[in-house]
Residue, then its C-alpha position, 0 to 999 in steps of 0.5 A: m859187613s855185619i851178619n845182618e847185612a850179609m843174611s839180608t844180601c844172601f836172602k835177596n839173592g836166594i841163598k840160605v845157610y843152615p846146619v845139618i845133622y851129621g851123626k851126632k854132630h853138624k855140618i854147614e851147608y847152604s842152598l841157592n834158590g832151594k837147591s842144595q850147593t855145598r855141605y862144608e866138611k868140618i864137623l861142628q861139636n856144639s851150637k857155638e861152633i855152628s852159629i859162628a860157622m854159620k856167620k862166617t858163611y853168610v859174610y863170605l857168600a855176601n861178600k862173593t855175590l857183591k863181587 
């Protein structure tokens, strides 16, 4: 599944994935219909890691939603 398809599926189902500040670094969190659901524990160092983690999270959640 492409990232565009995954994001579209997530948005249609009220799921949003975003980075949150954790000290001087970031973690990935997602919300369902505006309510925070999960904040992942992995600490991300830079914008490249954030982009990769967000892509993987969108694809995972889209696949989970479609099942």
